[in-house]
N, CA, C and O atoms as a GROMACS GRO file, in nm:
protein
  268
    1MET      N    1   0.085  -0.118   0.000
    1MET     CA    2   0.000   0.000   0.000
    1MET      C    3   0.089   0.124   0.000
    1MET      O    4   0.184   0.133   0.078
    2ILE      N    5   0.058   0.218  -0.088
    2ILE     CA    6   0.130   0.344  -0.100
    2ILE      C    7   0.040   0.453  -0.041
    2ILE      O    8  -0.072   0.472  -0.088
    3ASN      N    9   0.087   0.522   0.059
    3ASN     CA   10   0.008   0.628   0.122
    3ASN      C   11   0.052   0.764   0.069
    3ASN      O   12   0.165   0.807   0.092
    4LEU      N   13  -0.039   0.830  -0.004
    4LEU     CA   14  -0.016   0.962  -0.058
    4LEU      C   15  -0.100   1.063   0.018
    4LEU      O   16  -0.201   1.027   0.080
    5THR      N   17  -0.060   1.188   0.014
    5THR     CA   18  -0.144   1.298   0.058
    5THR      C   19  -0.170   1.382  -0.065
    5THR      O   20  -0.078   1.435  -0.127
    6VAL      N   21  -0.298   1.396  -0.101
    6VAL     CA   22  -0.337   1.468  -0.221
    6VAL      C   23  -0.430   1.583  -0.181
    6VAL      O   24  -0.538   1.560  -0.126
    7ASN      N   25  -0.386   1.703  -0.209
    7ASN     CA   26  -0.462   1.823  -0.172
    7ASN      C   27  -0.504   1.820  -0.025
    7ASN      O   28  -0.616   1.855   0.011
    8GLY      N   29  -0.410   1.776   0.058
    8GLY     CA   30  -0.430   1.777   0.203
    8GLY      C   31  -0.504   1.657   0.261
    8GLY      O   32  -0.525   1.651   0.382
    9LYS      N   33  -0.543   1.563   0.177
    9LYS     CA   34  -0.618   1.447   0.226
    9LYS      C   35  -0.542   1.318   0.200
    9LYS      O   36  -0.475   1.306   0.097
   10PRO      N   37  -0.550   1.222   0.290
   10PRO     CA   38  -0.485   1.092   0.266
   10PRO      C   39  -0.552   1.019   0.151
   10PRO      O   40  -0.674   1.009   0.145
   11ARG      N   41  -0.470   0.967   0.060
   11ARG     CA   42  -0.520   0.893  -0.057
   11ARG      C   43  -0.430   0.772  -0.080
   11ARG      O   44  -0.333   0.781  -0.155
   12PRO      N   45  -0.462   0.659  -0.018
   12PRO     CA   46  -0.382   0.539  -0.042
   12PRO      C   47  -0.407   0.481  -0.181
   12PRO      O   48  -0.519   0.489  -0.233
   13ILE      N   49  -0.303   0.424  -0.240
   13ILE     CA   50  -0.317   0.351  -0.365
   13ILE      C   51  -0.254   0.213  -0.346
   13ILE      O   52  -0.168   0.195  -0.260
   14GLU      N   53  -0.299   0.118  -0.425
   14GLU     CA   54  -0.255  -0.021  -0.407
   14GLU      C   55  -0.110  -0.043  -0.447
   14GLU      O   56  -0.034  -0.108  -0.375
   15VAL      N   57  -0.071   0.012  -0.561
   15VAL     CA   58   0.065  -0.009  -0.612
   15VAL      C   59   0.120   0.124  -0.663
   15VAL      O   60   0.044   0.215  -0.696
   16SER      N   61   0.250   0.134  -0.669
   16SER     CA   62   0.313   0.255  -0.720
   16SER      C   63   0.286   0.268  -0.870
   16SER      O   64   0.298   0.172  -0.945
   17VAL      N   65   0.250   0.390  -0.910
   17VAL     CA   66   0.231   0.423  -1.051
   17VAL      C   67   0.303   0.554  -1.078
   17VAL      O   68   0.344   0.624  -0.986
   18ASP      N   69   0.316   0.586  -1.206
   18ASP     CA   70   0.375   0.716  -1.237
   18ASP      C   71   0.267   0.825  -1.223
   18ASP      O   72   0.148   0.795  -1.223
   19LEU      N   73   0.311   0.947  -1.211
   19LEU     CA   74   0.219   1.059  -1.188
   19LEU      C   75   0.119   1.074  -1.302
   19LEU      O   76   0.001   1.100  -1.277
   20GLU      N   77   0.162   1.057  -1.426
   20GLU     CA   78   0.071   1.070  -1.539
   20GLU      C   79  -0.043   0.969  -1.530
   20GLU      O   80  -0.159   1.005  -1.548
   21THR      N   81  -0.012   0.844  -1.504
   21THR     CA   82  -0.113   0.739  -1.490
   21THR      C   83  -0.210   0.772  -1.377
   21THR      O   84  -0.331   0.754  -1.391
   22TYR      N   85  -0.155   0.820  -1.265
   22TYR     CA   86  -0.238   0.856  -1.150
   22TYR      C   87  -0.336   0.967  -1.187
   22TYR      O   88  -0.455   0.957  -1.157
   23LEU      N   89  -0.288   1.072  -1.252
   23LEU     CA   90  -0.375   1.184  -1.291
   23LEU      C   91  -0.481   1.140  -1.392
   23LEU      O   92  -0.597   1.179  -1.381
   24LEU      N   93  -0.441   1.059  -1.488
   24LEU     CA   94  -0.536   1.011  -1.588
   24LEU      C   95  -0.644   0.922  -1.527
   24LEU      O   96  -0.755   0.915  -1.580
   25SER      N   97  -0.614   0.856  -1.416
   25SER     CA   98  -0.714   0.771  -1.351
   25SER      C   99  -0.832   0.852  -1.298
   25SER      O  100  -0.939   0.796  -1.271
   26PHE      N  101  -0.813   0.983  -1.282
   26PHE     CA  102  -0.921   1.072  -1.238
   26PHE      C  103  -0.991   1.138  -1.356
   26PHE      O  104  -1.083   1.218  -1.338
   27GLY      N  105  -0.948   1.105  -1.478
   27GLY     CA  106  -1.007   1.165  -1.597
   27GLY      C  107  -0.964   1.309  -1.620
   27GLY      O  108  -1.032   1.384  -1.688
   28LEU      N  109  -0.850   1.348  -1.563
   28LEU     CA  110  -0.803   1.485  -1.579
   28LEU      C  111  -0.741   1.507  -1.716
   28LEU      O  112  -0.673   1.419  -1.770
   29ASN      N  113  -0.765   1.624  -1.772
   29ASN     CA  114  -0.699   1.664  -1.897
   29ASN      C  115  -0.564   1.722  -1.856
   29ASN      O  116  -0.559   1.826  -1.791
   30LEU      N  117  -0.456   1.657  -1.894
   30LEU     CA  118  -0.324   1.696  -1.848
   30LEU      C  119  -0.281   1.833  -1.901
   30LEU      O  120  -0.187   1.893  -1.849
   31LYS      N  121  -0.349   1.883  -2.005
   31LYS     CA  122  -0.318   2.017  -2.055
   31LYS      C  123  -0.356   2.124  -1.954
   31LYS      O  124  -0.297   2.232  -1.951
   32PHE      N  125  -0.455   2.093  -1.872
   32PHE     CA  126  -0.512   2.194  -1.783
   32PHE      C  127  -0.495   2.159  -1.636
   32PHE      O  128  -0.586   2.177  -1.556
   33VAL      N  129  -0.378   2.108  -1.601
   33VAL     CA  130  -0.353   2.072  -1.462
   33VAL      C  131  -0.211   2.112  -1.426
   33VAL      O  132  -0.119   2.102  -1.507
   34ALA      N  133  -0.194   2.159  -1.304
   34ALA     CA  134  -0.061   2.187  -1.249
   34ALA      C  135  -0.045   2.100  -1.125
   34ALA      O  136  -0.140   2.079  -1.050
   35VAL      N  137   0.077   2.051  -1.103
   35VAL     CA  138   0.099   1.960  -0.992
   35VAL      C  139   0.221   2.003  -0.911
   35VAL      O  140   0.328   2.030  -0.965
   36GLY      N  141   0.200   2.009  -0.780
   36GLY     CA  142   0.310   2.025  -0.686
   36GLY      C  143   0.341   1.887  -0.629
   36GLY      O  144   0.251   1.816  -0.585
   37TYR      N  145   0.468   1.851  -0.629
   37TYR     CA  146   0.511   1.719  -0.581
   37TYR      C  147   0.614   1.742  -0.471
   37TYR      O  148   0.726   1.786  -0.499
   38ASN      N  149   0.578   1.711  -0.348
   38ASN     CA  150   0.665   1.730  -0.233
   38ASN      C  151   0.722   1.872  -0.230
   38ASN      O  152   0.841   1.892  -0.202
   39GLY      N  153   0.635   1.970  -0.261
   39GLY     CA  154   0.674   2.110  -0.252
   39GLY      C  155   0.738   2.169  -0.376
   39GLY      O  156   0.775   2.287  -0.375
   40GLU      N  157   0.753   2.091  -0.482
   40GLU     CA  158   0.814   2.139  -0.606
   40GLU      C  159   0.713   2.128  -0.720
   40GLU      O  160   0.639   2.029  -0.728
   41VAL      N  161   0.710   2.227  -0.808
   41VAL     CA  162   0.623   2.222  -0.925
   41VAL      C  163   0.683   2.123  -1.025
   41VAL      O  164   0.804   2.126  -1.052
   42VAL      N  165   0.599   2.037  -1.080
   42VAL     CA  166   0.642   1.935  -1.176
   42VAL      C  167   0.606   1.980  -1.317
   42VAL      O  168   0.492   2.019  -1.342
   43LYS      N  169   0.702   1.975  -1.408
   43LYS     CA  170   0.674   2.007  -1.548
   43LYS      C  171   0.594   1.892  -1.609
   43LYS      O  172   0.617   1.776  -1.578
   44LYS      N  173   0.501   1.927  -1.696
   44LYS     CA  174   0.414   1.827  -1.758
   44LYS      C  175   0.492   1.716  -1.828
   44LYS      O  176   0.451   1.600  -1.825
   45GLU      N  177   0.603   1.751  -1.890
   45GLU     CA  178   0.681   1.649  -1.961
   45GLU      C  179   0.747   1.549  -1.867
   45GLU      O  180   0.800   1.448  -1.911
   46SER      N  181   0.744   1.577  -1.736
   46SER     CA  182   0.802   1.485  -1.637
   46SER      C  183   0.699   1.395  -1.571
   46SER      O  184   0.736   1.305  -1.495
   47PHE      N  185   0.570   1.417  -1.598
   47PHE     CA  186   0.465   1.339  -1.531
   47PHE      C  187   0.486   1.188  -1.548
   47PHE      O  188   0.475   1.114  -1.451
   48ALA      N  189   0.517   1.143  -1.669
   48ALA     CA  190   0.526   0.999  -1.696
   48ALA      C  191   0.649   0.936  -1.633
   48ALA      O  192   0.650   0.815  -1.611
   49SER      N  193   0.752   1.014  -1.604
   49SER     CA  194   0.875   0.956  -1.549
   49SER      C  195   0.884   0.968  -1.398
   49SER      O  196   0.983   0.923  -1.338
   50LEU      N  197   0.784   1.027  -1.334
   50LEU     CA  198   0.787   1.046  -1.190
   50LEU      C  199   0.703   0.937  -1.123
   50LEU      O  200   0.580   0.939  -1.132
   51ASP      N  201   0.768   0.843  -1.057
   51ASP     CA  202   0.698   0.734  -0.988
   51ASP      C  203   0.658   0.778  -0.848
   51ASP      O  204   0.740   0.831  -0.772
   52LEU      N  205   0.531   0.757  -0.815
   52LEU     CA  206   0.481   0.794  -0.683
   52LEU      C  207   0.528   0.693  -0.579
   52LEU      O  208   0.532   0.572  -0.604
   53ARG      N  209   0.563   0.746  -0.462
   53ARG     CA  210   0.616   0.661  -0.354
   53ARG      C  211   0.544   0.691  -0.223
   53ARG      O  212   0.481   0.795  -0.207
   54ASP      N  213   0.554   0.598  -0.132
   54ASP     CA  214   0.490   0.612  -0.001
   54ASP      C  215   0.535   0.742   0.065
   54ASP      O  216   0.654   0.772   0.072
   55GLY      N  217   0.438   0.819   0.112
   55GLY     CA  218   0.466   0.944   0.183
   55GLY      C  219   0.469   1.068   0.096
   55GLY      O  220   0.484   1.178   0.147
   56ASP      N  221   0.455   1.051  -0.038
   56ASP     CA  222   0.456   1.167  -0.126
   56ASP      C  223   0.337   1.258  -0.099
   56ASP      O  224   0.230   1.213  -0.058
   57ILE      N  225   0.360   1.387  -0.124
   57ILE     CA  226   0.256   1.488  -0.107
   57ILE      C  227   0.233   1.556  -0.242
   57ILE      O  228   0.325   1.612  -0.301
   58LEU      N  229   0.108   1.549  -0.289
   58LEU     CA  230   0.071   1.610  -0.417
   58LEU      C  231  -0.030   1.722  -0.395
   58LEU      O  232  -0.120   1.711  -0.312
   59GLU      N  233  -0.012   1.828  -0.470
   59GLU     CA  234  -0.112   1.935  -0.479
   59GLU      C  235  -0.151   1.942  -0.625
   59GLU      O  236  -0.068   1.975  -0.710
   60ILE      N  237  -0.275   1.910  -0.655
   60ILE     CA  238  -0.325   1.908  -0.792
   60ILE      C  239  -0.418   2.026  -0.810
   60ILE      O  240  -0.516   2.041  -0.737
   61VAL      N  241  -0.386   2.112  -0.908
   61VAL     CA  242  -0.462   2.234  -0.928
   61VAL      C  243  -0.515   2.237  -1.071
   61VAL      O  244  -0.442   2.213  -1.167
   62ARG      N  245  -0.643   2.266  -1.083
   62ARG     CA  246  -0.708   2.279  -1.215
   62ARG      C  247  -0.773   2.416  -1.221
   62ARG      O  248  -0.823   2.465  -1.120
   63PRO      N  249  -0.775   2.479  -1.339
   63PRO     CA  250  -0.845   2.607  -1.350
   63PRO      C  251  -0.996   2.587  -1.335
   63PRO      O  252  -1.050   2.485  -1.375
   64VAL      N  253  -1.060   2.686  -1.277
   64VAL     CA  254  -1.205   2.680  -1.258
   64VAL      C  255  -1.265   2.802  -1.328
   64VAL      O  256  -1.226   2.915  -1.302
   65GLY      N  257  -1.359   2.775  -1.415
   65GLY     CA  258  -1.425   2.884  -1.485
   65GLY      C  259  -1.535   2.944  -1.402
   65GLY      O  260  -1.582   2.884  -1.305
   66GLY      N  261  -1.575   3.060  -1.438
   66GLY     CA  262  -1.685   3.126  -1.367
   66GLY      C  263  -1.669   3.276  -1.376
   66GLY      O  264  -1.578   3.327  -1.441
   67GLY      N  265  -1.759   3.342  -1.309
   67GLY     CA  266  -1.746   3.489  -1.317
   67GLY      C  267  -1.845   3.557  -1.230
   67GLY      O  268  -1.848   3.680  -1.225
   0.00000   0.00000   0.00000
């Protein structure tokens, strides 16, 4: 079991996956998402090469429309 913290909440996953796979599992459009990984901003081209590990902290931000 891999224990992640995502946007301040505990989110366990069964097995380690790369960040891109994890984000796609939520149906997110990767063009419109920004990710903080353990306090550092991750470039989109690095999503597929970044393997999630126990204790990682993610902040996932998406733009919200409105007015």
